[in-house]
C-alpha positions as CSV (number, residue, x, y, z in Angstrom):
1,M,0.2,0.0,0.2
2,E,1.5,3.6,-0.9
3,R,1.3,5.5,1.7
4,R,3.4,8.9,0.1
5,R,0.6,11.6,-0.4
6,H,2.0,13.7,-3.1
7,R,3.7,12.0,-6.4
8,R,7.2,11.8,-6.7
9,F,9.3,12.2,-10.1
10,P,12.6,11.4,-10.7
11,F,15.5,13.8,-9.5
12,A,19.2,13.1,-10.0
13,R,21.3,16.1,-8.8
14,H,23.9,16.9,-6.3
15,L,22.5,19.1,-3.6
16,R,24.2,20.7,-0.4
17,I,23.0,20.0,2.4
18,T,23.7,22.3,5.6
19,G,23.1,21.1,9.7
20,D,24.4,21.9,12.8
21,P,27.9,20.5,13.9
22,P,28.7,18.1,13.4
23,L,26.7,17.9,10.3
24,G,28.1,21.0,8.6
25,E,28.0,20.6,5.1
26,L,28.0,18.1,2.6
27,L,27.3,16.8,-0.9
28,V,24.2,14.5,-1.5
29,D,22.6,12.7,-3.9
30,A,19.0,13.4,-5.0
31,R,16.7,11.2,-5.8
32,D,13.0,11.9,-6.4
33,V,11.0,15.5,-5.6
34,S,7.6,15.4,-5.2
35,E,5.5,18.6,-4.0
36,R,6.0,18.9,-0.5
37,G,9.8,17.4,-0.4
38,L,12.5,15.1,-2.0
39,S,14.6,12.3,-0.6
40,F,18.8,11.9,-0.8
41,V,20.9,9.5,-0.1
42,S,23.5,10.7,2.0
43,D,27.0,9.1,3.5
44,V,26.1,10.0,7.2
45,P,22.9,9.5,8.6
46,M,20.7,12.2,9.5
47,Q,18.1,12.2,12.6
48,I,14.4,12.8,11.9
49,G,13.2,16.0,13.1
50,E,16.8,17.6,11.9
51,L,16.7,20.8,10.3
52,L,18.6,21.6,7.3
53,I,19.0,24.3,4.5
54,L,19.0,22.8,1.3
55,G,21.1,24.7,-1.5
56,L,22.0,23.6,-5.6
57,R,25.7,22.9,-5.5
58,K,26.3,26.0,-7.9
59,D,23.4,27.9,-7.3
60,E,24.5,30.2,-3.8
61,G,20.6,32.1,-4.5
62,F,19.0,29.1,-4.3
63,K,18.0,28.1,0.0
64,V,15.0,25.8,1.2
65,Q,14.8,24.7,4.9
66,I,14.0,21.1,5.2
67,K,12.8,19.1,7.8
68,V,14.2,15.0,7.8
69,R,11.2,13.1,8.0
70,N,12.7,9.7,7.7
71,V,16.0,7.9,7.5
72,R,17.1,4.3,6.2
73,A,19.8,2.5,5.8
74,E,20.6,1.3,2.5
75,G,24.3,-0.6,2.2
76,A,26.8,1.8,3.4
77,R,24.4,4.9,3.0
78,Y,21.1,6.1,4.2
79,V,18.0,7.0,2.1
80,V,16.7,10.5,3.6
81,G,13.0,12.1,3.0
82,A,12.7,15.3,3.4
83,E,9.8,18.1,3.3
84,R,9.7,21.7,3.0
85,T,9.3,23.6,6.0
86,S,7.5,27.0,4.6
87,W,5.7,27.7,1.8
């Protein structure tokens, strides 16, 4: 049974994620986007509820606050689902 509220669309791009220490800034690989959020793959685990700043790797003018909604291990990496916090 599908639990997602919004349809997902494939989106392959490197994104910049910034969080409070010890996370700091890192590059992640986007997997898909939806009306309210996105999923990405990270080498570093994140905490549910953690607030992050999402940016495009080469565009300093685009920044959005996101909140981690779910995290699951996939091999040695982590798949993170996050939702935009403001509209």
